[in-house]
C-alpha positions as MATLAB code, in Angstrom:
seq = 'MVKQRTWWPHHVFKAGSLIIITLVVVIILAAKYQVPDDAPDIVPHPDDGQYILGPEWYFLLLWQPFWHFTGEYKHLLSLTVIVPAIIFLFLTLLPFIKIPFWGRKGGEVETQGNPVEQMGFFKKLIYNTPILVIAIFVAYITFKSGYQAKVLGCDSCHNSAMGVKMGLPPVDVAEYYKVDRARQIETGKYRAGKAVGADFLGRMIYDIGGTETYKDANWQMRHMYEPTFTW';
ca = [
     -12.823  -16.562   38.370;
     -13.462  -16.981   34.644;
     -11.055  -19.162   32.742;
      -9.584  -17.413   29.721;
     -10.138  -18.938   26.306;
      -7.066  -20.849   25.173;
      -5.023  -20.725   21.995;
      -6.249  -24.192   21.077;
      -8.928  -24.643   19.986;
     -10.688  -21.298   20.530;
      -8.328  -18.797   18.919;
      -7.079  -21.232   16.248;
     -10.650  -21.949   15.187;
     -11.640  -18.274   14.990;
      -8.459  -17.098   13.231;
      -8.432  -20.130   10.935;
     -12.021  -19.529    9.874;
     -11.226  -15.901    9.008;
      -8.144  -16.904    7.000;
     -10.091  -19.547    5.059;
     -12.849  -17.052    4.200;
     -10.256  -14.477    3.084;
      -8.449  -17.076    0.951;
     -11.701  -18.125   -0.736;
     -12.546  -14.477   -1.546;
      -9.044  -13.923   -3.002;
      -9.315  -17.065   -5.167;
     -12.748  -16.024   -6.473;
     -11.546  -12.488   -7.320;
      -8.362  -13.830   -8.946;
     -10.411  -16.187  -11.111;
     -12.950  -13.518  -12.080;
     -10.568  -10.604  -12.742;
      -7.491  -12.062  -14.410;
      -4.614  -10.009  -15.733;
      -4.611  -10.187  -19.575;
      -1.646  -12.282  -20.662;
      -2.360  -12.967  -24.348;
      -0.595   -9.892  -25.780;
       0.281   -9.252  -28.538;
      -2.334  -11.695  -29.903;
      -5.055  -10.127  -27.749;
      -3.958   -6.718  -26.539;
      -5.905   -5.132  -23.669;
      -6.862   -1.474  -23.707;
      -4.702    0.921  -21.695;
      -7.710    1.820  -19.539;
      -8.409   -1.788  -18.540;
      -8.311   -2.420  -14.836;
      -9.818    0.852  -13.687;
     -12.272    0.314  -10.807;
     -11.261   -3.376  -10.552;
      -9.895   -4.705   -7.276;
      -6.165   -5.336   -7.335;
      -3.326   -5.890   -4.846;
      -1.612   -2.823   -6.298;
      -4.040   -0.677   -4.328;
      -1.994   -1.254   -1.182;
       1.279    0.173   -2.481;
      -0.554    2.940   -4.343;
      -1.694    4.120   -0.918;
       1.961    4.296    0.151;
       2.858    6.281   -2.979;
       0.235    8.967   -2.385;
       2.558   11.226   -0.320;
       4.778   11.704   -3.388;
       1.868   13.515   -5.020;
       0.765   15.593   -2.060;
       3.973   16.375   -0.141;
       5.877   18.408   -2.702;
       7.390   21.869   -2.776;
       7.419   23.498    0.636;
       5.704   20.412    2.127;
       8.426   18.023    0.961;
       9.862   17.763    4.491;
       6.691   15.902    5.552;
       7.671   12.908    3.411;
       9.828   11.560    6.234;
       6.740   11.302    8.450;
       5.184    8.819    6.025;
       7.945    6.398    7.049;
       8.382    7.326   10.717;
       4.714    7.281   11.772;
       3.868    3.836   10.264;
       7.124    2.463   11.740;
       6.094    3.632   15.231;
       2.615    2.126   14.843;
       4.070   -1.167   13.577;
       6.542   -1.293   16.476;
       3.739   -0.653   18.968;
       1.591   -3.440   17.511;
       4.605   -5.791   17.536;
       5.262   -5.132   21.240;
       1.594   -5.131   22.229;
       1.459   -8.849   23.175;
       4.284   -8.263   25.673;
       2.539   -5.374   27.439;
       1.106   -6.550   30.772;
      -2.605   -5.920   31.163;
      -3.450   -5.077   34.821;
      -6.551   -7.262   35.197;
      -4.817  -10.391   33.876;
      -2.945  -12.638   36.310;
      -1.443  -16.087   36.581;
      -2.514  -18.608   39.156;
      -1.366  -22.184   39.388;
       0.397  -21.959   36.015;
      -2.911  -21.215   34.283;
      -3.920  -17.868   32.823;
      -7.100  -16.587   34.405;
      -9.040  -13.348   34.337;
      -9.953  -11.533   37.525;
     -13.188   -9.761   36.864;
     -12.265   -8.945   33.280;
     -15.179   -6.753   32.140;
     -14.598   -7.568   28.453;
     -15.047  -11.307   29.032;
     -18.367  -10.650   30.766;
     -19.805   -8.464   28.017;
     -22.425   -9.562   25.530;
     -21.940   -9.357   21.766;
     -23.366   -5.846   21.297;
     -21.478   -4.454   24.282;
     -18.256   -5.905   22.882;
     -19.106   -4.320   19.530;
     -19.483   -0.915   21.190;
     -16.315   -1.494   23.224;
     -14.345   -2.223   20.036;
     -15.824    0.688   18.056;
     -12.510    2.636   17.922;
     -10.754   -0.353   16.336;
     -13.592   -0.810   13.845;
     -13.491    2.886   12.942;
      -9.724    2.704   12.315;
     -10.112   -0.455   10.206;
     -12.886    1.129    8.125;
     -10.794    4.279    7.670;
      -7.758    2.301    6.441;
      -9.981    0.310    4.064;
     -11.527    3.535    2.757;
      -8.247    5.343    2.068;
      -6.858    2.187    0.414;
      -9.900    2.061   -1.867;
      -9.890    5.808   -2.491;
      -6.222    5.867   -3.496;
      -6.316    2.860   -5.799;
      -9.676    2.281   -7.454;
      -8.946    4.680  -10.343;
      -5.640    2.990  -11.242;
      -5.627    1.143  -14.574;
      -3.676   -1.828  -13.304;
      -4.741   -4.401  -15.914;
      -3.896   -2.399  -19.035;
      -0.094   -2.597  -18.889;
       0.120   -5.201  -21.661;
      -1.344   -2.720  -24.145;
       2.128   -1.164  -24.367;
       4.377   -3.564  -22.481;
       4.231   -6.531  -24.864;
       6.721   -8.163  -27.205;
       5.296   -6.393  -30.267;
       6.398   -3.054  -28.820;
      10.067   -4.011  -28.967;
      13.046   -3.753  -26.651;
      12.608   -2.190  -23.187;
       8.825   -2.137  -23.560;
       8.039   -5.844  -23.816;
      11.434   -7.394  -24.494;
      14.602   -7.159  -22.385;
      17.566   -5.166  -23.709;
      19.977   -7.082  -25.912;
      22.800   -6.536  -23.404;
      21.155   -6.477  -19.985;
      24.387   -5.863  -18.059;
      25.333   -2.924  -20.277;
      21.823   -1.496  -19.988;
      21.829   -1.488  -16.174;
      25.417   -0.288  -15.846;
      25.145    2.558  -18.354;
      21.686    3.458  -19.657;
      19.604    2.682  -16.552;
      22.221    4.194  -14.251;
      22.040    7.419  -16.281;
      18.229    7.438  -16.039;
      18.344    7.021  -12.255;
      20.935    9.765  -11.885;
      18.940   12.201  -14.028;
      15.443   11.247  -13.010;
      15.624   10.481   -9.316;
      12.886   12.046   -7.234;
      13.411   15.808   -7.210;
       9.866   17.162   -7.165;
       9.865   20.032   -4.737;
      13.465   20.923   -5.459;
      14.284   24.599   -4.882;
      14.985   26.119   -8.295;
      15.697   29.703   -7.284;
      14.533   32.665   -5.227;
      12.266   35.643   -5.864;
      13.162   39.330   -5.346;
      12.260   39.053   -1.638;
      14.614   36.133   -1.137;
      11.841   33.544   -0.820;
      12.630   30.144   -2.311;
      10.839   29.108   -5.506;
       9.976   25.406   -5.680;
       9.327   23.210   -8.665;
       6.077   21.799   -7.261;
       5.206   19.703  -10.290;
       8.648   18.228  -10.705;
       8.375   18.761  -14.456;
      12.137   19.023  -14.924;
      12.630   15.388  -13.875;
      12.498   12.192  -15.920;
      10.536    9.215  -14.551;
      10.538   10.529  -10.985;
       8.078    9.449   -8.281;
       5.363   11.781   -9.563;
       5.781   10.410  -13.094;
       5.429    6.847  -11.819;
       2.176    7.741  -10.049;
       0.710    9.465  -13.097;
       1.757    6.570  -15.325;
      -0.173    4.130  -13.114;
      -3.348    6.241  -13.171;
      -3.121    7.706  -16.703;
      -0.667    5.503  -18.657;
      -1.310    6.822  -22.171;
      -1.464   10.511  -21.210;
       1.657   10.358  -19.064;
       3.740    8.550  -21.633;
];
């Protein structure tokens, strides 16, 4: 019998050490790469922020399907919600799934010949290779989808010198959201991939680029990556 490592102090020490290291890295990056906030006195360039680490990279990854799943592939957009939801649900329930080689004896959790507990460091590394591969893949696609975004250049246009609705709130905020903004949402909601007609054989013609829309999901993506060109 090999006694299983307990929550305190083994797991708390390991998890706490990782959290502290992560927090230190975040603080260092936040201090080194600060968002310009001196506009309009010091206005950043629209291209500032490209190739600089930023938390926006995570949601840019989630926005990628709006670029790729358009036209006849628009129906795949639902999978970008369903599949992550299933994975998240599985990971949430994972602690409650009974592992066959774990048992309870005398009120204390013990392992009965658990091969993982008896492995050395390199064998454990090999054993956990699939998890490492998945983690590296997620990190790669997060980097690949976000590193080009110019996330620190927003103040070049969105500052008080640019006037109302760019750097200053509307004079009548309630009126703006009830009338003007409501009209924008109604006209510009995501419609990329909308069927716009049919050819002589009866096949549907899709607006793949979504060019007939105003500030739709595709526009928002382009504006994050190419702010001056898109505007």
